[in-house]
C-alpha positions as protocol buffer text, in pm:
chain_id: "A"
residue {
  index: 1
  type: UNK
  ca { x: 4 y: 0 z: 0 }
}
residue {
  index: 2
  type: UNK
  ca { x: 147 y: 337 z: -88 }
}
residue {
  index: 3
  type: UNK
  ca { x: 198 y: 625 z: 136 }
}
residue {
  index: 4
  type: UNK
  ca { x: -48 y: 838 z: -67 }
}
residue {
  index: 5
  type: UNK
  ca { x: -337 y: 596 z: -11 }
}
residue {
  index: 6
  type: UNK
  ca { x: -257 y: 561 z: 370 }
}
residue {
  index: 7
  type: UNK
  ca { x: -246 y: 941 z: 411 }
}
residue {
  index: 8
  type: UNK
  ca { x: -571 y: 990 z: 210 }
}
residue {
  index: 9
  type: UNK
  ca { x: -760 y: 734 z: 422 }
}
residue {
  index: 10
  type: UNK
  ca { x: -627 y: 894 z: 742 }
}
residue {
  index: 11
  type: UNK
  ca { x: -706 y: 1253 z: 637 }
}
residue {
  index: 12
  type: UNK
  ca { x: -1027 y: 1413 z: 769 }
}
residue {
  index: 13
  type: UNK
  ca { x: -1300 y: 1486 z: 518 }
}
residue {
  index: 14
  type: UNK
  ca { x: -1249 y: 1859 z: 560 }
}
residue {
  index: 15
  type: UNK
  ca { x: -894 y: 1917 z: 476 }
}
residue {
  index: 16
  type: UNK
  ca { x: -703 y: 2244 z: 445 }
}
residue {
  index: 17
  type: UNK
  ca { x: -354 y: 2248 z: 332 }
}
residue {
  index: 18
  type: UNK
  ca { x: -178 y: 2538 z: 507 }
}
residue {
  index: 19
  type: UNK
  ca { x: -339 y: 2838 z: 673 }
}
residue {
  index: 20
  type: UNK
  ca { x: -586 y: 3033 z: 477 }
}
residue {
  index: 21
  type: UNK
  ca { x: -663 y: 2758 z: 222 }
}
residue {
  index: 22
  type: UNK
  ca { x: -1025 y: 2730 z: 113 }
}
residue {
  index: 23
  type: UNK
  ca { x: -1232 y: 2478 z: 294 }
}
residue {
  index: 24
  type: UNK
  ca { x: -1439 y: 2212 z: 130 }
}
residue {
  index: 25
  type: UNK
  ca { x: -1797 y: 2214 z: 214 }
}
residue {
  index: 26
  type: UNK
  ca { x: -1890 y: 1933 z: 452 }
}
residue {
  index: 27
  type: UNK
  ca { x: -2062 y: 1848 z: 765 }
}
residue {
  index: 28
  type: UNK
  ca { x: -1812 y: 2047 z: 978 }
}
residue {
  index: 29
  type: UNK
  ca { x: -1819 y: 2355 z: 755 }
}
residue {
  index: 30
  type: UNK
  ca { x: -1855 y: 2673 z: 958 }
}
residue {
  index: 31
  type: UNK
  ca { x: -1653 y: 2893 z: 1183 }
}
residue {
  index: 32
  type: UNK
  ca { x: -1572 y: 2624 z: 1433 }
}
residue {
  index: 33
  type: UNK
  ca { x: -1430 y: 2399 z: 1151 }
}
residue {
  index: 34
  type: UNK
  ca { x: -1149 y: 2633 z: 1075 }
}
residue {
  index: 35
  type: UNK
  ca { x: -866 y: 2375 z: 1119 }
}
residue {
  index: 36
  type: UNK
  ca { x: -526 y: 2362 z: 967 }
}
residue {
  index: 37
  type: UNK
  ca { x: -393 y: 2015 z: 860 }
}
residue {
  index: 38
  type: UNK
  ca { x: -85 y: 1946 z: 677 }
}
residue {
  index: 39
  type: UNK
  ca { x: -78 y: 1640 z: 455 }
}
residue {
  index: 40
  type: UNK
  ca { x: 261 y: 1499 z: 355 }
}
residue {
  index: 41
  type: UNK
  ca { x: 268 y: 1361 z: 1 }
}
residue {
  index: 42
  type: UNK
  ca { x: 540 y: 1131 z: -101 }
}
residue {
  index: 43
  type: UNK
  ca { x: 748 y: 1245 z: -401 }
}
residue {
  index: 44
  type: UNK
  ca { x: 723 y: 1044 z: -712 }
}
residue {
  index: 45
  type: UNK
  ca { x: 1006 y: 786 z: -744 }
}
residue {
  index: 46
  type: UNK
  ca { x: 1060 y: 808 z: -361 }
}
residue {
  index: 47
  type: UNK
  ca { x: 1048 y: 466 z: -193 }
}
residue {
  index: 48
  type: UNK
  ca { x: 725 y: 395 z: -6 }
}
residue {
  index: 49
  type: UNK
  ca { x: 747 y: 396 z: 376 }
}
residue {
  index: 50
  type: UNK
  ca { x: 944 y: 83 z: 453 }
}
residue {
  index: 51
  type: UNK
  ca { x: 876 y: -107 z: 763 }
}
residue {
  index: 52
  type: UNK
  ca { x: 1174 y: -83 z: 982 }
}
residue {
  index: 53
  type: UNK
  ca { x: 1309 y: -432 z: 1052 }
}
residue {
  index: 54
  type: UNK
  ca { x: 1442 y: -472 z: 1400 }
}
residue {
  index: 55
  type: UNK
  ca { x: 1825 y: -464 z: 1399 }
}
residue {
  index: 56
  type: UNK
  ca { x: 1973 y: -796 z: 1506 }
}
residue {
  index: 57
  type: UNK
  ca { x: 2308 y: -823 z: 1665 }
}
residue {
  index: 58
  type: UNK
  ca { x: 2602 y: -904 z: 1443 }
}
residue {
  index: 59
  type: UNK
  ca { x: 2662 y: -1233 z: 1615 }
}
residue {
  index: 60
  type: UNK
  ca { x: 2309 y: -1348 z: 1535 }
}
residue {
  index: 61
  type: UNK
  ca { x: 2375 y: -1288 z: 1162 }
}
residue {
  index: 62
  type: UNK
  ca { x: 2374 y: -1623 z: 973 }
}
residue {
  index: 63
  type: UNK
  ca { x: 2673 y: -1517 z: 773 }
}
residue {
  index: 64
  type: UNK
  ca { x: 2872 y: -1443 z: 1089 }
}
residue {
  index: 65
  type: UNK
  ca { x: 2775 y: -1787 z: 1231 }
}
residue {
  index: 66
  type: UNK
  ca { x: 2898 y: -1967 z: 913 }
}
residue {
  index: 67
  type: UNK
  ca { x: 3231 y: -1773 z: 923 }
}
residue {
  index: 68
  type: UNK
  ca { x: 3273 y: -1853 z: 1291 }
}
residue {
  index: 69
  type: UNK
  ca { x: 3218 y: -2220 z: 1235 }
}
residue {
  index: 70
  type: UNK
  ca { x: 3471 y: -2222 z: 951 }
}
residue {
  index: 71
  type: UNK
  ca { x: 3726 y: -2050 z: 1170 }
}
residue {
  index: 72
  type: UNK
  ca { x: 3661 y: -2300 z: 1456 }
}
residue {
  index: 73
  type: UNK
  ca { x: 3699 y: -2587 z: 1207 }
}
residue {
  index: 74
  type: UNK
  ca { x: 4030 y: -2463 z: 1072 }
}
residue {
  index: 75
  type: UNK
  ca { x: 4160 y: -2393 z: 1429 }
}
residue {
  index: 76
  type: UNK
  ca { x: 4075 y: -2745 z: 1530 }
}
residue {
  index: 77
  type: UNK
  ca { x: 4228 y: -2898 z: 1220 }
}
residue {
  index: 78
  type: UNK
  ca { x: 4546 y: -2696 z: 1231 }
}
residue {
  index: 79
  type: UNK
  ca { x: 4600 y: -2763 z: 1604 }
}
residue {
  index: 80
  type: UNK
  ca { x: 4548 y: -3140 z: 1557 }
}
residue {
  index: 81
  type: UNK
  ca { x: 4797 y: -3143 z: 1263 }
}
residue {
  index: 82
  type: UNK
  ca { x: 5049 y: -2947 z: 1459 }
}
residue {
  index: 83
  type: UNK
  ca { x: 5025 y: -3194 z: 1757 }
}
residue {
  index: 84
  type: UNK
  ca { x: 5082 y: -3490 z: 1524 }
}
residue {
  index: 85
  type: UNK
  ca { x: 5376 y: -3330 z: 1352 }
}
residue {
  index: 86
  type: UNK
  ca { x: 5541 y: -3248 z: 1704 }
}
residue {
  index: 87
  type: UNK
  ca { x: 5472 y: -3616 z: 1816 }
}
residue {
  index: 88
  type: UNK
  ca { x: 5633 y: -3755 z: 1498 }
}
residue {
  index: 89
  type: UNK
  ca { x: 5933 y: -3513 z: 1530 }
}
residue {
  index: 90
  type: UNK
  ca { x: 5988 y: -3623 z: 1899 }
}
residue {
  index: 91
  type: UNK
  ca { x: 5973 y: -3992 z: 1779 }
}
residue {
  index: 92
  type: UNK
  ca { x: 6242 y: -3927 z: 1505 }
}
residue {
  index: 93
  type: UNK
  ca { x: 6456 y: -3729 z: 1740 }
}
residue {
  index: 94
  type: UNK
  ca { x: 6452 y: -4027 z: 2004 }
}
residue {
  index: 95
  type: UNK
  ca { x: 6587 y: -4280 z: 1742 }
}
residue {
  index: 96
  type: UNK
  ca { x: 6936 y: -4386 z: 1830 }
}
residue {
  index: 97
  type: UNK
  ca { x: 7179 y: -4659 z: 1723 }
}
residue {
  index: 98
  type: UNK
  ca { x: 7022 y: -5003 z: 1802 }
}
residue {
  index: 99
  type: UNK
  ca { x: 6665 y: -4893 z: 1777 }
}
residue {
  index: 100
  type: UNK
  ca { x: 6430 y: -5124 z: 1589 }
}
residue {
  index: 101
  type: UNK
  ca { x: 6215 y: -4937 z: 1347 }
}
residue {
  index: 102
  type: UNK
  ca { x: 5957 y: -5003 z: 1068 }
}
residue {
  index: 103
  type: UNK
  ca { x: 5991 y: -4818 z: 749 }
}
residue {
  index: 104
  type: UNK
  ca { x: 5702 y: -4675 z: 561 }
}
residue {
  index: 105
  type: UNK
  ca { x: 5730 y: -4954 z: 317 }
}
residue {
  index: 106
  type: UNK
  ca { x: 5670 y: -5214 z: 582 }
}
residue {
  index: 107
  type: UNK
  ca { x: 6034 y: -5332 z: 612 }
}
residue {
  index: 108
  type: UNK
  ca { x: 6174 y: -5379 z: 971 }
}
residue {
  index: 109
  type: UNK
  ca { x: 6522 y: -5309 z: 1064 }
}
residue {
  index: 110
  type: UNK
  ca { x: 6769 y: -5198 z: 1326 }
}
residue {
  index: 111
  type: UNK
  ca { x: 6937 y: -4861 z: 1315 }
}
residue {
  index: 112
  type: UNK
  ca { x: 7310 y: -4897 z: 1262 }
}
residue {
  index: 113
  type: UNK
  ca { x: 7414 y: -4529 z: 1215 }
}
residue {
  index: 114
  type: UNK
  ca { x: 7233 y: -4194 z: 1243 }
}
residue {
  index: 115
  type: UNK
  ca { x: 7330 y: -3927 z: 992 }
}
residue {
  index: 116
  type: UNK
  ca { x: 7205 y: -3569 z: 937 }
}
residue {
  index: 117
  type: UNK
  ca { x: 6916 y: -3660 z: 697 }
}
residue {
  index: 118
  type: UNK
  ca { x: 6931 y: -4035 z: 672 }
}
residue {
  index: 119
  type: UNK
  ca { x: 6956 y: -4359 z: 874 }
}
residue {
  index: 120
  type: UNK
  ca { x: 7170 y: -4670 z: 792 }
}
residue {
  index: 121
  type: UNK
  ca { x: 6930 y: -4951 z: 869 }
}
residue {
  index: 122
  type: UNK
  ca { x: 7024 y: -5318 z: 885 }
}
residue {
  index: 123
  type: UNK
  ca { x: 6728 y: -5517 z: 755 }
}
residue {
  index: 124
  type: UNK
  ca { x: 6902 y: -5867 z: 757 }
}
residue {
  index: 125
  type: UNK
  ca { x: 7246 y: -6016 z: 847 }
}
residue {
  index: 126
  type: UNK
  ca { x: 7507 y: -5793 z: 669 }
}
residue {
  index: 127
  type: UNK
  ca { x: 7231 y: -5616 z: 453 }
}
residue {
  index: 128
  type: UNK
  ca { x: 7239 y: -5251 z: 524 }
}
residue {
  index: 129
  type: UNK
  ca { x: 7023 y: -4993 z: 351 }
}
residue {
  index: 130
  type: UNK
  ca { x: 7009 y: -4618 z: 372 }
}
residue {
  index: 131
  type: UNK
  ca { x: 6676 y: -4440 z: 434 }
}
residue {
  index: 132
  type: UNK
  ca { x: 6569 y: -4091 z: 475 }
}
residue {
  index: 133
  type: UNK
  ca { x: 6453 y: -4007 z: 827 }
}
residue {
  index: 134
  type: UNK
  ca { x: 6096 y: -3927 z: 692 }
}
residue {
  index: 135
  type: UNK
  ca { x: 6082 y: -4287 z: 569 }
}
residue {
  index: 136
  type: UNK
  ca { x: 6071 y: -4430 z: 926 }
}
residue {
  index: 137
  type: UNK
  ca { x: 5699 y: -4473 z: 1007 }
}
residue {
  index: 138
  type: UNK
  ca { x: 5734 y: -4602 z: 1367 }
}
residue {
  index: 139
  type: UNK
  ca { x: 5961 y: -4723 z: 1646 }
}
residue {
  index: 140
  type: UNK
  ca { x: 5897 y: -5098 z: 1721 }
}
residue {
  index: 141
  type: UNK
  ca { x: 5868 y: -5190 z: 2082 }
}
residue {
  index: 142
  type: UNK
  ca { x: 6021 y: -5529 z: 2159 }
}
residue {
  index: 143
  type: UNK
  ca { x: 5744 y: -5789 z: 2236 }
}
residue {
  index: 144
  type: UNK
  ca { x: 5881 y: -5879 z: 2581 }
}
residue {
  index: 145
  type: UNK
  ca { x: 5846 y: -5508 z: 2683 }
}
residue {
  index: 146
  type: UNK
  ca { x: 5492 y: -5478 z: 2544 }
}
residue {
  index: 147
  type: UNK
  ca { x: 5380 y: -5791 z: 2715 }
}
residue {
  index: 148
  type: UNK
  ca { x: 5468 y: -5655 z: 3061 }
}
residue {
  index: 149
  type: UNK
  ca { x: 5242 y: -5348 z: 3002 }
}
């Protein structure tokens, strides 16, 4: 409904625009009906009177909630990955000569020598291979020790 229709319905039957304007003849015509009413008419092309929607707080905005969930997801993911990397680095740093390890290929062996970026690993009697440190997937605990736990 436009503003013009709303104002036309609300306006009294006897309407004078501005002081001294001629009065329309009606039931209230006479000296006592000398009233001055100002009617506001919307300009053409101006938007109609919009209902003001209540302002919701920014934290209740659905877009904000989605961004917050994405941020929490990234935080949890990166924190988990960082912990796993730190655990793996501690495991690689704890490897010394004589430690039994399993390579990422599934080959078991015993560390013969530790170098800067590689290990010399004995996988059988008098068979020594060189593997990069990242190739070690886990340290193997001897069975006798694991049975006591």
